[in-house]
C-alpha positions as CSV (number, residue, x, y, z in Angstrom):
1,X,28.1,-25.9,14.2
2,X,29.9,-28.0,11.6
3,X,31.9,-29.7,14.3
4,X,28.8,-30.6,16.2
5,X,27.2,-32.1,13.1
6,X,30.3,-34.2,12.4
7,X,30.4,-35.3,16.0
8,X,26.8,-36.3,16.0
9,X,27.2,-38.3,12.8
10,X,30.4,-40.0,13.9
11,X,29.4,-40.8,17.5
12,X,27.4,-43.8,18.6
13,X,23.7,-43.4,18.1
14,X,22.8,-42.8,21.7
15,X,25.7,-40.3,22.3
16,X,25.0,-38.5,19.0
17,X,21.3,-38.1,19.8
18,X,22.1,-36.7,23.3
19,X,24.7,-34.2,21.9
20,X,22.3,-33.3,19.1
21,X,19.4,-32.5,21.5
22,X,21.5,-30.7,24.0
23,X,23.0,-28.4,21.3
24,X,19.5,-27.7,20.0
25,X,18.3,-26.8,23.5
26,X,21.3,-24.5,24.1
27,X,20.7,-22.6,20.8
28,X,16.9,-22.4,21.6
29,X,17.6,-21.0,25.1
30,X,20.1,-18.5,23.6
31,X,17.5,-17.4,21.0
32,X,14.9,-17.1,23.7
33,X,17.1,-14.8,25.8
34,X,18.1,-12.7,22.8
35,X,14.5,-12.2,21.7
36,X,13.5,-11.5,25.3
37,X,16.2,-8.7,25.4
38,X,14.9,-7.3,22.1
39,X,11.3,-7.4,23.6
40,X,10.0,-9.3,20.6
41,X,7.1,-11.0,22.4
42,X,5.9,-13.3,19.7
43,X,9.3,-14.6,18.8
44,X,10.1,-15.0,22.5
45,X,7.0,-17.1,22.9
46,X,8.0,-19.1,19.9
47,X,11.5,-19.8,21.3
48,X,9.9,-20.7,24.7
49,X,7.7,-23.2,22.9
50,X,10.7,-24.6,21.1
51,X,12.6,-24.9,24.4
52,X,9.7,-26.7,26.1
53,X,9.4,-29.1,23.1
54,X,13.1,-29.9,23.2
55,X,13.1,-30.3,26.9
56,X,10.1,-32.7,26.7
57,X,11.8,-34.6,23.8
58,X,15.0,-35.0,25.8
59,X,13.1,-36.1,28.8
60,X,11.3,-38.8,26.8
61,X,14.4,-40.1,25.1
62,X,17.1,-39.7,27.7
63,X,15.1,-40.2,30.9
64,X,12.2,-42.4,29.9
65,X,14.2,-44.2,27.2
66,X,11.5,-43.9,24.5
67,X,12.6,-43.3,21.0
68,X,9.4,-41.6,19.9
69,X,7.7,-39.9,22.9
70,X,4.1,-40.8,23.3
71,X,2.2,-38.7,25.8
72,X,4.5,-35.7,26.1
73,X,4.0,-32.1,25.3
74,X,6.9,-32.2,22.8
75,X,4.7,-32.4,19.7
76,X,2.6,-29.5,20.8
77,X,5.6,-27.4,21.7
78,X,7.2,-28.1,18.3
79,X,4.0,-27.4,16.3
80,X,3.3,-24.1,18.1
81,X,6.7,-22.7,17.1
82,X,5.8,-21.9,13.5
83,X,2.3,-20.7,14.6
84,X,3.9,-18.2,17.0
85,X,6.5,-17.2,14.4
86,X,3.7,-16.6,11.9
87,X,2.1,-14.3,14.5
88,X,5.4,-12.5,14.8
89,X,5.6,-12.0,11.0
90,X,2.1,-10.5,11.0
91,X,2.8,-8.3,14.0
92,X,6.0,-7.0,12.2
93,X,4.1,-6.2,9.1
94,X,1.3,-4.4,11.0
95,X,3.8,-2.3,13.0
96,X,5.4,-1.0,9.8
97,X,2.4,-0.6,7.6
98,X,3.2,1.2,4.3
99,X,2.9,4.9,4.7
100,X,1.3,5.3,1.3
101,X,-1.4,2.7,2.0
102,X,-4.7,4.1,0.6
103,X,-6.8,2.1,3.1
104,X,-7.9,4.0,6.3
105,X,-6.2,2.9,9.5
106,X,-9.2,1.1,10.9
107,X,-9.8,-0.8,7.7
108,X,-6.1,-1.8,7.4
109,X,-6.1,-3.0,11.0
110,X,-9.4,-4.9,10.4
111,X,-7.9,-6.7,7.4
112,X,-4.7,-7.6,9.3
113,X,-6.8,-8.9,12.2
114,X,-8.9,-11.0,9.9
115,X,-5.8,-12.3,8.1
116,X,-4.3,-13.2,11.5
117,X,-7.5,-14.9,12.7
118,X,-7.8,-16.9,9.4
119,X,-4.2,-18.0,9.7
120,X,-4.4,-18.8,13.4
121,X,-7.8,-20.5,13.0
122,X,-6.5,-22.7,10.1
123,X,-3.4,-23.7,12.1
124,X,-5.4,-24.3,15.2
125,X,-7.5,-26.8,13.2
126,X,-4.3,-28.3,11.9
127,X,-2.8,-28.4,15.4
128,X,-5.9,-29.8,17.0
129,X,-6.2,-32.6,14.4
130,X,-2.6,-33.5,15.1
131,X,-0.5,-32.3,18.0
132,X,-3.3,-31.8,20.6
133,X,-4.7,-35.2,20.1
134,X,-1.2,-36.7,20.5
135,X,-1.3,-35.8,24.2
136,X,-3.8,-38.6,24.8
137,X,-2.9,-41.3,22.3
138,X,0.3,-43.1,21.1
139,X,2.0,-42.2,17.9
140,X,1.1,-44.4,15.0
141,X,2.5,-45.1,11.5
142,X,-0.8,-44.5,9.7
143,X,-4.2,-42.9,10.1
144,X,-4.9,-39.9,12.4
145,X,-1.9,-40.6,14.6
146,X,0.5,-40.1,11.7
147,X,-0.9,-36.6,11.2
148,X,1.1,-35.4,14.2
149,X,4.3,-36.2,12.4
150,X,3.2,-34.5,9.3
151,X,1.6,-31.4,10.8
152,X,4.9,-30.2,12.3
153,X,6.8,-29.8,9.0
154,X,3.6,-28.7,7.3
155,X,3.2,-25.8,9.7
156,X,6.8,-24.7,8.9
157,X,6.0,-24.9,5.2
158,X,3.0,-22.5,5.8
159,X,5.3,-20.2,7.7
160,X,7.9,-20.2,4.9
161,X,5.3,-19.5,2.2
162,X,3.8,-16.7,4.2
163,X,7.2,-15.0,4.8
164,X,7.9,-15.2,1.0
165,X,4.5,-13.8,0.1
166,X,4.5,-11.1,2.7
167,X,8.1,-10.0,1.8
168,X,6.6,-8.8,-1.5
169,X,3.9,-6.7,0.3
170,X,5.7,-5.4,3.4
171,X,9.1,-3.8,3.5
172,X,9.5,-4.7,7.2
173,X,9.4,-8.4,6.4
174,X,12.2,-8.0,3.9
175,X,14.8,-8.1,6.6
176,X,17.7,-10.4,7.5
177,X,16.0,-11.6,10.6
178,X,13.1,-12.9,8.6
179,X,15.5,-14.5,6.1
180,X,17.0,-16.5,9.0
181,X,13.5,-17.4,10.2
182,X,12.6,-18.7,6.7
183,X,15.9,-20.7,6.6
184,X,15.0,-22.2,10.0
185,X,11.7,-23.2,8.6
186,X,13.3,-24.8,5.6
187,X,15.7,-26.7,7.8
188,X,13.1,-27.9,10.3
189,X,10.6,-28.7,7.5
190,X,13.1,-30.7,5.5
191,X,14.1,-32.9,8.4
192,X,10.5,-33.1,9.5
193,X,9.4,-34.5,6.1
194,X,12.2,-37.1,6.2
195,X,11.2,-38.0,9.7
196,X,7.6,-38.5,8.6
197,X,8.8,-40.7,5.8
198,X,10.6,-43.0,8.1
199,X,7.7,-43.1,10.5
200,X,5.4,-44.0,7.6
201,X,7.8,-46.9,6.8
202,X,7.5,-48.2,10.4
203,X,11.1,-47.3,11.3
204,X,11.4,-46.8,15.1
205,X,15.1,-45.8,15.2
206,X,15.6,-42.7,13.0
207,X,19.1,-42.2,11.4
208,X,21.2,-39.5,13.0
209,X,21.6,-37.7,9.6
210,X,17.8,-36.9,9.7
211,X,18.5,-34.6,12.6
212,X,20.7,-32.2,10.7
213,X,17.9,-29.9,9.8
214,X,16.6,-30.1,13.4
215,X,20.1,-29.1,14.6
216,X,20.4,-26.1,12.3
217,X,16.9,-24.8,13.1
218,X,17.6,-23.4,16.6
219,X,20.9,-22.0,15.5
220,X,19.2,-20.1,12.6
221,X,16.6,-18.8,15.1
222,X,19.5,-17.5,17.2
223,X,21.0,-15.8,14.2
224,X,17.7,-14.3,13.5
225,X,17.6,-12.8,16.9
226,X,21.1,-11.2,16.4
227,X,20.4,-10.0,12.8
228,X,20.4,-6.1,12.7
229,X,17.3,-4.4,11.5
230,X,17.5,-2.0,8.6
231,X,15.1,0.4,6.8
232,X,14.2,-1.3,3.5
233,X,13.6,1.1,0.6
234,X,10.5,0.5,-1.5
235,X,11.0,-1.5,-4.7
236,X,8.6,0.1,-7.2
237,X,8.7,-2.9,-9.6
238,X,7.2,-5.1,-6.9
239,X,4.2,-2.9,-6.0
240,X,1.7,-4.3,-8.4
241,X,2.7,-7.9,-7.8
242,X,2.8,-7.2,-4.1
243,X,-0.9,-6.1,-4.1
244,X,-1.8,-9.3,-5.9
245,X,0.2,-11.6,-3.6
246,X,-1.2,-9.8,-0.5
247,X,-4.6,-11.4,-1.3
248,X,-3.0,-14.9,-1.1
249,X,-1.5,-14.5,2.4
250,X,-4.4,-15.8,4.6
251,X,-5.4,-18.5,2.1
252,X,-2.1,-20.4,2.0
253,X,-2.5,-21.9,5.6
254,X,-6.2,-22.3,5.0
255,X,-5.5,-24.4,1.9
256,X,-2.9,-26.5,3.6
257,X,-5.1,-27.1,6.6
258,X,-8.0,-28.1,4.3
259,X,-5.9,-30.6,2.6
260,X,-4.8,-32.2,5.8
261,X,-8.4,-32.3,7.1
262,X,-9.5,-34.0,3.9
263,X,-6.6,-36.5,4.2
264,X,-7.5,-37.1,7.8
265,X,-11.1,-37.9,7.0
266,X,-10.1,-40.0,4.0
267,X,-7.9,-42.2,6.2
268,X,-10.6,-43.0,8.7
269,X,-10.4,-40.0,11.0
270,X,-13.5,-38.2,12.2
271,X,-14.0,-34.5,12.7
272,X,-15.0,-33.5,16.3
273,X,-17.3,-30.5,17.1
274,X,-14.3,-28.3,17.9
275,X,-12.8,-28.8,14.4
276,X,-16.2,-28.4,12.7
277,X,-17.1,-25.1,14.5
278,X,-13.6,-23.6,14.2
279,X,-13.5,-24.6,10.5
280,X,-16.9,-22.9,9.9
281,X,-15.7,-19.8,11.8
282,X,-12.6,-19.6,9.6
283,X,-14.8,-19.9,6.5
284,X,-17.0,-17.1,7.8
285,X,-13.9,-15.0,8.4
286,X,-12.8,-15.6,4.8
287,X,-16.2,-14.4,3.5
288,X,-15.9,-11.3,5.6
289,X,-12.4,-10.7,4.4
290,X,-13.6,-11.0,0.8
291,X,-16.4,-8.6,1.4
292,X,-13.9,-6.0,2.8
293,X,-11.7,-6.6,-0.2
294,X,-14.5,-5.9,-2.5
295,X,-15.5,-2.8,-0.6
296,X,-11.9,-1.6,-0.7
297,X,-11.7,-2.2,-4.4
298,X,-14.8,0.0,-4.9
299,X,-13.4,2.7,-2.7
300,X,-10.0,2.6,-4.5
301,X,-11.8,2.9,-7.8
302,X,-13.6,5.9,-6.6
303,X,-10.4,7.4,-5.3
304,X,-8.8,6.7,-8.6
305,X,-11.6,8.5,-10.4
306,X,-11.4,11.5,-8.1
307,X,-7.6,11.6,-8.5
308,X,-7.9,11.6,-12.2
309,X,-10.4,14.4,-12.1
310,X,-8.2,16.4,-9.8
311,X,-5.2,15.9,-12.0
312,X,-7.2,16.9,-15.0
313,X,-8.4,20.1,-13.2
314,X,-4.8,20.9,-12.1
315,X,-3.5,20.4,-15.6
316,X,-6.0,22.8,-17.1
317,X,-6.3,25.5,-14.4
318,X,-4.0,28.2,-12.9
319,X,-2.9,27.1,-9.5
320,X,-2.8,30.7,-8.1
321,X,-6.2,32.0,-9.2
322,X,-8.1,28.8,-9.9
323,X,-9.3,30.0,-13.3
324,X,-8.5,28.3,-16.6
325,X,-4.9,28.3,-17.8
326,X,-3.6,29.2,-21.3
327,X,-3.9,25.6,-22.6
328,X,-7.6,25.2,-21.6
329,X,-8.4,28.7,-22.9
330,X,-6.8,27.9,-26.2
331,X,-8.6,24.6,-26.4
332,X,-12.0,26.3,-25.8
333,X,-11.2,29.0,-28.3
334,X,-10.4,26.5,-31.0
335,X,-13.6,24.6,-30.3
336,X,-15.6,27.8,-30.5
337,X,-13.9,28.8,-33.8
338,X,-14.9,25.4,-35.3
339,X,-18.6,26.0,-34.7
340,X,-20.4,26.3,-38.1
341,X,-23.5,28.4,-38.6
342,X,-22.7,30.8,-35.8
343,X,-25.6,33.2,-35.0
344,X,-23.9,35.0,-32.1
345,X,-20.5,36.7,-32.1
346,X,-17.5,35.1,-30.5
347,X,-15.8,37.7,-28.3
348,X,-12.3,37.4,-26.9
349,X,-11.0,40.0,-24.4
350,X,-7.3,40.3,-23.7
351,X,-6.7,42.0,-20.4
352,X,-3.5,43.5,-19.0
353,X,-3.6,44.7,-15.4
354,X,-2.0,48.1,-15.3
355,X,-0.1,49.1,-12.1
356,X,0.3,45.5,-10.9
357,X,4.1,45.6,-11.3
358,X,4.3,48.4,-8.8
359,X,2.3,46.5,-6.2
360,X,4.5,43.4,-6.7
361,X,7.8,45.3,-6.5
362,X,6.9,47.5,-3.6
363,X,4.9,45.2,-1.4
364,X,6.1,41.7,-2.3
365,X,4.8,38.7,-4.3
366,X,2.4,37.6,-1.5
367,X,0.5,40.9,-1.7
368,X,0.6,40.8,-5.5
369,X,-0.8,37.3,-5.5
370,X,-3.8,38.5,-3.5
371,X,-4.4,41.2,-6.1
372,X,-4.3,38.7,-9.0
373,X,-6.8,36.4,-7.2
374,X,-9.1,39.4,-6.7
375,X,-8.8,40.3,-10.4
376,X,-9.7,36.7,-11.4
377,X,-12.7,36.6,-9.0
378,X,-14.0,39.9,-10.3
379,X,-13.7,38.8,-13.9
380,X,-15.6,35.6,-13.1
381,X,-18.4,37.5,-11.4
382,X,-18.7,39.9,-14.3
383,X,-19.4,37.2,-17.0
384,X,-21.9,34.3,-17.3
385,X,-21.1,30.9,-15.8
386,X,-20.6,29.4,-19.3
387,X,-18.0,32.0,-20.3
388,X,-14.3,31.3,-19.8
389,X,-11.9,33.3,-17.7
390,X,-8.3,32.4,-17.9
391,X,-4.9,33.6,-16.7
392,X,-2.7,33.7,-19.7
393,X,0.5,34.5,-17.8
394,X,1.8,37.1,-15.3
395,X,-0.7,39.9,-15.0
396,X,-2.5,39.0,-18.3
397,X,-6.0,37.5,-18.4
398,X,-8.3,36.3,-21.2
399,X,-12.1,36.1,-21.3
400,X,-14.0,34.2,-23.9
401,X,-17.7,35.1,-24.3
402,X,-20.2,33.6,-26.7
403,X,-22.7,36.4,-27.7
404,X,-23.2,40.0,-26.6
405,X,-21.9,43.4,-27.3
406,X,-18.1,43.4,-27.4
407,X,-17.6,47.0,-26.2
408,X,-20.3,46.8,-23.5
409,X,-18.7,43.6,-22.1
410,X,-15.3,45.3,-22.1
411,X,-16.6,48.3,-20.3
412,X,-18.3,46.1,-17.7
413,X,-15.0,44.3,-17.0
414,X,-13.1,47.6,-16.9
415,X,-15.5,49.0,-14.3
416,X,-15.2,45.8,-12.2
417,X,-11.4,46.0,-12.1
418,X,-11.3,49.8,-11.4
419,X,-12.4,49.3,-7.8
420,X,-9.5,49.5,-5.3
421,X,-8.0,46.3,-3.7
422,X,-7.6,46.2,0.0
423,X,-4.8,43.9,1.1
424,X,-3.5,43.7,4.7
425,X,-4.9,47.1,5.5
426,X,-3.4,48.7,2.4
427,X,-5.4,50.0,-0.5
428,X,-4.1,49.3,-4.0
429,X,-5.5,50.9,-7.1
430,X,-4.9,49.1,-10.4
431,X,-6.6,49.5,-13.7
432,X,-6.7,47.4,-16.9
433,X,-6.1,47.8,-20.6
434,X,-8.5,45.6,-22.6
435,X,-8.2,44.5,-26.2
436,X,-11.1,42.9,-27.9
437,X,-11.3,40.6,-31.0
438,X,-14.5,39.1,-32.3
439,X,-15.7,36.7,-34.9
440,X,-19.1,37.0,-36.4
441,X,-19.1,34.1,-38.8
442,X,-17.3,30.8,-39.3
443,X,-14.1,31.0,-41.3
444,X,-11.9,27.9,-41.5
445,X,-8.8,30.0,-42.4
446,X,-8.9,31.9,-39.1
447,X,-6.9,30.2,-36.3
448,X,-6.8,30.7,-32.6
449,X,-3.4,32.4,-33.0
450,X,-5.1,34.9,-35.3
451,X,-7.8,35.8,-32.8
452,X,-5.4,36.0,-29.9
453,X,-3.0,38.1,-31.9
454,X,-5.8,40.5,-32.9
455,X,-6.9,40.9,-29.2
456,X,-3.3,41.3,-28.1
457,X,-2.7,44.1,-30.7
458,X,-5.9,45.8,-29.6
459,X,-4.8,45.6,-25.9
460,X,-1.4,47.3,-26.7
461,X,-3.3,49.9,-28.6
462,X,-5.3,50.6,-25.5
463,X,-2.2,50.9,-23.4
464,X,-0.7,53.4,-25.9
465,X,-3.9,55.5,-25.7
466,X,-3.5,56.0,-22.0
467,X,-4.4,52.7,-20.3
468,X,-7.6,52.0,-18.5
469,X,-9.4,51.7,-21.9
470,X,-11.2,49.2,-24.1
471,X,-10.2,48.9,-27.8
472,X,-12.1,46.6,-30.2
473,X,-9.9,45.3,-33.0
474,X,-11.0,46.7,-36.3
475,X,-13.2,49.5,-34.8
476,X,-12.4,53.2,-35.1
477,X,-10.0,54.3,-32.4
478,X,-11.3,56.7,-29.7
479,X,-9.8,60.1,-29.5
480,X,-6.9,60.5,-27.1
481,X,-7.6,62.7,-24.1
């Protein structure tokens, strides 16, 4: 490629231009074939458009002998290349949508379609104002005719900005192939702006050095077709910025198109019905897109609230039985002990399931887990909804009751747990030893550990007395039988 550039710059003007355009055409055809083999439809169409544009340009210069082709399809072919490349970028992003996207599939597809329509509609207006009109009128150095020269590099600028922005939001865009497409856009846009500058100055013979960017562009497209694909790993640090930049993607081409339309009208151009109606349609699409964004924000906030509630529940409840865990039980016990002017007794029952170890050892943990879930369910059904049932660890449970007769509550729980448990056709009989501690008045010196320790001591007393019993801490012990 370097040899070609040197040859073009050193050769006479006519020979250099001929070599330049032929080399561009060869690279464009090579890129077209490579993308066709890869079955990349949008990039194949883009390279076909580039091939048509170069062929028309060569026909105008070498056959017709016109330095700046007037009524050829070359401007349309060149301007459609970044439009089709942009469609390829959007298609790639949609094909590899993030797996952790919180939006439903239909909503994500709708947003991508709207973004694509906004971009395509914006570039259609830009193309219509410029390249399409050039089919029926000569090029000029000012006014509407000059927009044709400017729209081509401007469209590549939109492509470049979109690739940069979408590379933050989609891992699939962060590929070497897209890097080469972006470099091709830089090369083409750079030469295009210099070309527009010379046209604005009234120059009819453009220096050969201006074509360097044009020469590199098809070569970079060819390298893009050959670049290997890779699975990009997510970059956590970019996630928040990516979500913010994703909102800008459809508005970049819209803003550029709006500026060119304003410039066109300011220099004497007039908007025709097609430009007006398509422009209004694009504005309506932007409004719909914003409404969807607002709806998604509301939905995501609701999901965030539900997720926080779920995390809070999981952090305070036992995953096996679904009852409160030790941390939540202790928190509620401390809160209850802090109540001044208590008029009803605070009752804590410490429950140890007797015979559970034999079930777990002989029949496996799965069967033992079913027994534990049954125990938790029976305890919850035996107390009021406002009372707290918790699994304190292993086969130990705690129940916190505000008000009532301590011994009567213990006997009720003991009776509920005495019923056999049927699991997978087998009947398991387990019993329970229950220790009870109660507080009748507020005492700031009494801590949660004091009450738990008293109930635990009473429970071990019940086990020593023969299991399957209720012992209230501080009460006379029943006679052993």
